[in-house]
NUMAR-499929 format. One record per residue: x, y, z of N, C-alpha, C in turn. Coordinates in pm, whole numbers, plus 50000, padded with zeros to 5 digits. Example, Ala and Ser with C-alpha at 12.3 -4.5 7.8 and 13.67 -1.06 7.14 Angstrom:
% residues 2
513194943150780512304955050780513204967050780 512854977550708513674989450714512905000350787 
//
This chain:
% residues 412
506115162446948505245158447060505665165147189 506975165247219507465171447341507125186247343 507255192947228506915207047221505455209247255 504585200447202503165201647231502895199747380 503565190047442503385187547585503845199447666 504995205047629505515216647702504545228247696 503865229647587502905240647575501685238447664 501405225747697500265222747783500525226347928 501735223747975502025224448118501745238048179 502285249148123502025261948188500615267248164 499865260948075498555266248039497485262548139 497755253048228496735248648322497095252948463 496105255248543496315260448678496015250048785 495095240648760494665231348864494865216948817 495365208648910495645194848875494375187248836 493205190848894491995183548862491565186148718 491815198548668491515201548528492415193348437 493705192748472494645184848393494205170348388 493825165148501493505150948512492355147048421 491345155748413490185152248331490585150248185 491635156848141492055156048002493235146747983 493785141448092494955132948083494575118648120 493845112148033493485098248057494645089048019 495665094447953496865086747919497835087448037 498165076048099499075076348213500425082648182 500935080348060502235086048023502185101248025 501065106947979500925121447976500815126948118 500085119748204499965124148343501315123648411 502085113048387503435112148444504295123848396 504205126748267505025137548212504665150848277 503385153548294502955166348351503555168348489 503415158548577503895160048713505425160148719 506075152448632507535152748628508025166448584 507405171748479507815184748429507605195548533 506485194848604506205204848706507245204148818 507655192048855508665190348958510025195048911 510375191548790511715194848741511945209748726 510875217448709511045231948704511665237348832 511525230048943512055234249072513435228449101 513915219449016515105211649049516195212448944 516345223848885517355225348782518705229048845 519145220848940520435223049005520915210049066 522075210549127522745198449172522615196049322 521695202849386521465200349527519995202849560 519575197949674518195199449716518135199949867 517335209249920517085210150064515595209850089 515185203250195513785202750229513545194650354 512295194050396511925186350514511505172350471 512375162650496512075148850459511005143250551 509915137550495508795132650578509075118750637 510235117150697510665104350757510495092850658 510655095850530510425085850426511735082050359 511895069150335513095064050268512675054450159 513625051150072513355040949971514585032049958 514345018949962515415009049943515045000849820 515905001149721515634993749598515894978849614 515534971149512515744956649518516664951549408 516874959449303517704954949192519164954249235 519814943249200521214941249236521414935049372 520304931649442520394926049577521444914849580 522344914649680522324921749809523014935449810 523394940649694523874954349688522764962649627 522254972249703521054979449661521244994449677 520305001849623520305016349635519415020449752 519965028349844519185033549957519195048749953 518255055050019518275069550027516965075350074 516945088350099515725095050146514835099250031 513595102650063512675109249970512425123150026 512835133349951512845147150004512125156549908 511195164849957510555174949873511345188049879 511225196549778511915209449781511145219849861 510735216349983509975225550066510195221950213 509975231750299510175229850443508835230750517 508815225550637507615225950718507125211950751 505845211050783505255198150817504875190650690 505785182450643505555174550522505155160150556 504755157550678504515143850723503475136550640 502475143750586501425137250509501995130250386 503125135150335503715129250215504155114850237 504415111250362504895097750392503925089250471 502645093350478501675085950559500465081950476 500495070250412499345065650333498055064850413 498165063350544496965062850627496145075750616 496765086550568496065099350556495625102450413 495775092950322495455095450181494125089350139 493415083550231492265075150200491245081850110 491005094750128489945101450051490515110849945 491775108849909492375116649801492105110149666 492125118249561492015113149425493395108449376 493415101049266494695096449211495565108349175 494975118549111495795129949070496365137249192 495625137649303496125144249423497295136349483 497165123149485498255114849538499505116449453 499345115649321500505116749231501095130749238 500245140849242500725154649252501535156649380 501035151349491501715152749620503025144949622 502985132449582504155123849592505225127049487 504835133249376505825136449273506785147349319 506485154049430507405163849488508635157249548 508505144549582509575137649654510675133049558 511865137949582513015134049502513775123049577 514065112549506514745101049567516265102449552 516955103349665518405102749664518875088349664 519925085249588520365071349571521825069649611 522055059649695523395056249742523515041049744 524515035549676524685021149668525385015849793 524855004849846525464998749963525044984149971 525724976550055525314962750081524204962950187 523274953650176522154953350270522634950750413 523804944950428524334942050561524984954150627 525084965250554525784977050606524894986350687 523994980950766523064989650839523764997950946 524914993550994525615000851099526915007051047 527115006950917528365011950859528065022550754 528705033950764528575044250662527735056050705 528105067850657527435080150696526025080950636 525895078050508524565078350447523665067950510 524215056050535523445045450600522905050150735 523735057550809523305062850938522165072750923 522285081750825521235091750803519915085150762 519985075150675518775068050633518105061450753 518915055450837518405049150958517765059551050 518425071151064517885081751149516535086951099 516385088050966515105092550912513995082650941 514305069750934513295059550964512925059751112 513825064451197513575065451341512835078251378 512865088151292512405101551327510915102151355 510555110251451509165112451487508495122551395 509265132451349508745143351266509645145251145 509175152551043510025155650929511325162250972 512405158750905513725163750941514335171450824 515015182450856515665190350753516785182150690 516725181050559517655172350487518245179750368 519535177650346520225183150230520825171650150 520655172350019521265162549930522075169649822 523265164749797524065168949683524045157649582 523835161049456523695150849353524955149649267 525215137449223526315135149129525925140048991 524625139848962524085145748840522625149348865 522045157148776520695161948797519695150348804 518645151948885517625141448895517015138148759 516715125348741516075120848618514635125748613 514185128848495512845134448475511835123148459 511385117548570510415106648565509665106148696 508435100848689507675097848809507555082848816 508035076848925508055062348936506715057048983 506185047248913504915040948945505145025948955 505145020649075505345006549098504085000649161 503914987349152502654981549198502524981549349 503564977249424503444976649568503654990049636 504584998249584504985010349657504235022549604 504105032649690503485045049650504415052849557 503855061049468504675068049370505585078549434 506655081949363507515093049403508085099349277 508795110449293509255118149180510595113849125 511375123449073512655120449008513675114449103 514685108049047515745101549125517105106449077 518085106249169519455109849133520435103649231 521595099849181522655094949270523175106549353 523405103849480523875114249571525395114049579 525945125949594527375127049625527585130849771 526505134549839526575137949981525185139850038 525075138950172523775140150239523985144550383 523115153450432523145157750570521705158250622 521515154750749520205155350813520345162650945 519405171750973519495179951094518215178851177 518355182051306517225183551397516305171351400 516905159751418516125147451425515715144451569 514445141551588513955136851716513355123051694 513875113051763513445099351740512065096551799 511305088151731510045082951783510415072951893 510005075552014510455067452127509995052952117 508795050552061508315036852047509185028951950 509485035151836510325028351736511755026951787 512245037351855513605036951907513785025752010 512735022852087512845012252188513044998752121 512424996552006512604983851936513964983451865 514414995051819515744995751758516824992651861 516614997051983517614994852089517634980452139 516544973052115516464959152162517044949952055 518314947052066518994938851965518804923851988 518044920152091517774906052118516404901652067 515564911252030514214907951983514234905151833 513424895651790513314892951646512564904251577 512724905051445511994915151369510494913051382 510054900551382508624897551397508094902951529 508814900551637508394905251769508284920451770 509274927251712509264941951712508104947451631 507854941651514506764946551430505414945051500 505174933551559503884931051625503724940151747 504784941851825504694950251943504404964751905 505074969951803504824983651760503394985451711 502904975851637501524976351588500544976451705 500784968051804499894967451919499964980152003 501054987551990501185000252062500675012151980 500055009251866499415019751788500285026651686 501465021451657502325027351556501755024251418 501595034151329501025031551197501805021051119 501105013251041501725002750961502805008450870 502555020150811503535025950718504855029150789 504785033250914506015036150989506755023251023 506045012751054506674999851081507364994750956 506724996650841507314992250715508624999450687 508675012450714509925019950694511005015050788 510615012050913511575007151010512184993950968 511354984750918511874971950869512804974250751 512404982950660513214985750541514574991450577 514624999650683515865006250724516734997350811 516304985050838517094975950920517084979151068 515964984851117515884988651258515554976951349 515024966151294514504955351377515284942451353 515204933651453515814920451440516984918551533 517474906251537518664903151615519824911451561 520554917751650521564927651611522424923951492 523094912451499524034908651394523334905051263 522034902651267521294898351148520534909651081 520594921451134519834932551076520354936150936 519414939050848519754942650711518764952950658 519204960550556518254968550480517364958950403 516074962150398515104953850326514494962350215 514524957850090513894965549982512474969750019 512144982049989510844987650027509694978949982 509774974249860508704966049805508474953549891 509564947449937509454935250018508964938550160 509444949650214509104952950353507614955850368 507004961850267505574964950273504764952150289 505044942450203504304929850209504654921950335 505914922250376506334914850496505594919650620 505434932650633504744938050750503244934750744 502614936650629501204933250615500974918450647 501834909950596501694895550616501904891750762 502954896950823503284893450961502204897851058 501744910251045500734915351138499394908551113 499064906050987497824899050957497774885251020 498884877951010498944864651071498834865351224 499474875451282499384877151428497934880051469 497244888351394495834891051423494994878251414 495334869951316494554857851293494624848251412 495754847851481495874839151597494784842151700 494474854951714493394858851806492034856651744 491884860351616490594859151550490074844751554 490964835151539490554821051534490054815751669 490214823651774489684819551905488244824151924 487744832751834486394838251850485334828851792 484104830751838482964823951778482694830051640 481964822651558481684827551424480494837151425 480394845151320479234853851301477954845451289 476814851651318475544844351305474754848351181 475294857751102474674861150974475734867350885 475404869650760476354875050663476404890250676 477604895750681477804910150679478294914150540 477614923550477477984928250343478364943050349 479564946250303480084959950305480344964350161 479984976750128480194981749992480714996049996 481624998949903482215012449898482805014649759 482965027349722483605031049595484705041049624 485915038749567487015048149584488005046349470 488535057449419489495057549308488995049349189 487695049849165487015042049060487205027149080 487415023049204487405008949244486095006349318 485394995549283484184991549356484594980249452 484364982349579484734972649682483474966249738 483404953049733482304945649794482924934749880 482664935350010483294926150105482214918850184 482324905550185481394897250262482124890550377 481544891350495481924882950609480824872250620 481194859550603480224848750592480424839050708 479374835250779479514826150894480314813650860 481214810050948482054798250928483454800850982 484274790150984485664791651026486444799950924 487584805150965488374814250882488674808550745 488334816050644488804814550507488914828750452 489754830350353489934843750297490184842550148 489514851050072489734851549928489574865849880 490474869749790490404883149731490424881649579 489384886749513489234885849368489284899949309 490094901849207490214914749140489784913548995 488974922948951488524923448811488974936748751 489874935848654490474947748594489844950248457 489224961848444488634965648316489724969548216 489434968748086490404973647985490784988248012 492014991647980492595005047996492905008348142 492904998148229493365000048366494804995148377 495384997048494496824994948513497314981448465 496664970648510497164957248476496394950848362 495644959048288494914954048170494844965248067 495974972048051496004984347972495644982147826 496084970947769495854968347627494804957547603 494124953347707493144942747693491844947647633 491094938247579489764941447525488684935347614 489064925847699488124919547792488534922447935 487604920848027487884922348169488764910748214 489814913848289490724903748341490404901248489 490094888648525489724885248661490664874648717 491184877048836492024867048901492004869549051 492384859349127492334860749271493214850749343 493224851649475493994842749561493144838849681 493424826949736492574821149840493444814349946 492934813950069493534805550173492444799750261 492684787550309491774781150401492164784150544 491644776250636491814778850778493294778750819 494084770250758495494768950796496414778250717 495844786750630496664796350556497174790750425 498154797250368498744792950242500264793250254 500934784950176502384784050181503054791750068 502394793149955502974800049841502564814749840 503354822949770503044837249758501754839049678 500924848249722499614850449659499754854549513 498904848949429498964851849286498714866649256 497894873349336497594887349307498584896849375 499604891349439500674899749493500354905949628 501034917249655500954923549786499574928149826 498694930849728497324935049760496614924749847 496924912149827496284901349902496544902950051 497794905950086498184906650227497714919650292 497694930550216497194943050274495694942250299 494954935750209493524933750231493254924650349 494064913950361493874904650473494134911350607 495144920150613495414927450736494184935550778 493604942950684492434951250716491244942650761 491064931150697489964922150734490144916850875 491364912750910491584907351045491434918051152 491774930551118491554941451213490064942851246 489224941951143487784943351164487244931851248 487714919751220487244908251297487664909151443 488864914351468489284916251607488364926251677 487964936651606487074946551664485704940451694 485204931951603483914925451622483984913951722 485204909051747485414897051830484654885151772 484744883851640484124872951567485074868351457 484954855551420485664850851302484644846851197 485094846451072484204842850962485044839850839 484374835950734484984835950602484924850250549 485954854350478486004868050425486234867550275 485394874350200485514874850054485534889350009 486604893149938486704906549880486514905449730 485524912649676485334913949532485654928449494 486604930049404487074943449367486964945449216 486144954949175486064958849035486914971349014 487884970648924488764981948896488364987848762 487734999448765487245005748643488285015048582 487995020448465489025027048385489465040548440 488845045348549489355057348613490615054948693 490935042148718492155038648791493265036748689 493875047848648494755047748532496215044848564 496595044648691497965041348725498045036348869 499045027948899499145022449034499595033149133 499085032449254499515041649359500035034249481 500145020749473500675012949583499605004849653 500044994349725499074985549791498434992149914 498955003649956498255011050060496805013450017 496585014949885495255017149831494295006049877 494764993549875493924982449917493754982550069 494864983750142494784983450288493844994250339 494035006650294493265017850348491815017850298 491585013650175490215013950127489415001750171 490074990650200489354979750267489034983950409 489974990250478489684995750611488495005250604 488495014050506487435023950491486085017150464 486095007250376484865000050342484294993050465 485154987450547484694980050664484224989050778 484355002150760483785011550857482335014950824 481915011450704480535013850664479615004150740 478445008550779477494999650844477104988550747 477284975850787477024965050692475534962250673 475194957150555473874951450535473924936950581 472884932350648472844918850701472064909750606 472684898650567472094889050474472034875350542 471274865950478471024853250547471154840750460 471244842250330471324830450243472334832650132 472704821550066473574822549949472914831049841 471614829349823470894837449724471014852249756 470974855649885471144869749924472494875149879 473554866949893474884871149849474874874049700 474274864949623474244866649477473424879049438 472264880649499471414892149466472114905249503 472774905349617473454917449662474604921049568 475344910849526476454913149433475944918849301 474864913249251474294918349125473864932949138 473414936849258472914950449277474044960749291 475264956149323476364965349351477444965449243 477674954149177478764953049081478234951048940 479044954648841478614953648702478864939848644 479924933248690480284920248635479264909748678 478914900948586477904890848614478334880648718 477364874848785477644865248891478374852948840 478084848948717478734837148660480244838948657 480714850848619482154853348611482794853448750 482104858748849482654858448985482764844149034 481734836049009481744822149056482864814248989 483054816348860484094809048787485484811948844 485674823548903486984827648952487094827349104 486094822049172486094822149318485884808149374 486864803249445486714790349511485654791149620 485634802049692484704803249803483254803049755 482954810349648481594810649596481194796949541 482114790049475481804776749424481514767049539 482324768349647482084759649762480734762349826 480374775049834479074778449893477934772249813 478084772149681477034766449598476994751249608 478164744949601478194730349596477944723849731 478424730149837478294724149970477084729350047 476444739549992475274745550057475564748950204 476704755550223477124758850360476294770050419 475714778350333474844788950383473404785050355 472614783650457471184780650442470394791850508 469144789850521468334799950587468704800950734 468884813250783469154815350925467834818550995 467734813551114466474815451186466274829651233 467404836151269467294849751324467014859751214 466004867751233465674878951144465384874451002 465064862150979464794857650841463304858850809 
//
């Protein structure tokens, strides 16, 4: 089998051609890993790190930290900015991110101010632009492409025996929060967001231990930091959103991306939020299923206390929804219906939800006025029947039983 795969790799010239024939995620992973490893048959690597780091969670509070570095120089910033991937295909994202080699160094999460590698990791999270980085490995990078649910993919990994970073220029906005050792991490995250710093950069800063009361600063596993930032900023947005008047009609937004169908309703009423995901067979979280798997998470006006059943996607979607409501200066109930079709063959991280919900909410909405309109609109846009959505949605069941949406006088 390996011989057959090896014969495939040099025979193709374009990743899109490969992708059409690689519906097996394992084969796609192998292709990109093999292509990367052809460049890394040695014990060191130099390149322009796109201010990207990774902090593991296994073994906490002793974890693996390190940079993500491609074997190339120049402006590699796009590799670390999910905000710029919105209109890329899955194969393009995996192809791009598989260039990044993860250097690994074990340390305690409390060692944010101790150690040379720890300092370099911190400096990369502070950097405004890609920085020239050198890594020496204890052994050759492993031949794998990592695919995790919350985090974006990256390429092979290897334990480092040494690391150097050159020509770093700090982002002054992030550096100001790093220098403030009296501010809480929550305060720093919200302030940076309000000053226009991208969410992905704030997440890296939290992961690198840049924020918080000085003595309490710690490295935060990347997976946790992504959700923590989405959750914190979303809640901060909600404090303002809840002061607004409600919408006077239903806003319906629809979009398709990465073979995901997004249907988002803003429904007149006080804040409620629900996100429902329907995974078709042969997709990431229903790979061996024969039926469509549907599940979701909900919160009322006062929020929720337990972690969302659908994971980090819930919080990234909520952040995007609250951003839109702040722009509209209105509050409402928000319902996300997501159909994940079989073209979504591997996870690329919860940025997919945040950015594509943002993208969907930029579309001009269709205006609806009744519960029946919601049902008819859903039937016209999604393949799954209305009965299945209702069975899995508290919000839709409430709308039916309480008749909260009636005919609106305006434009009806």
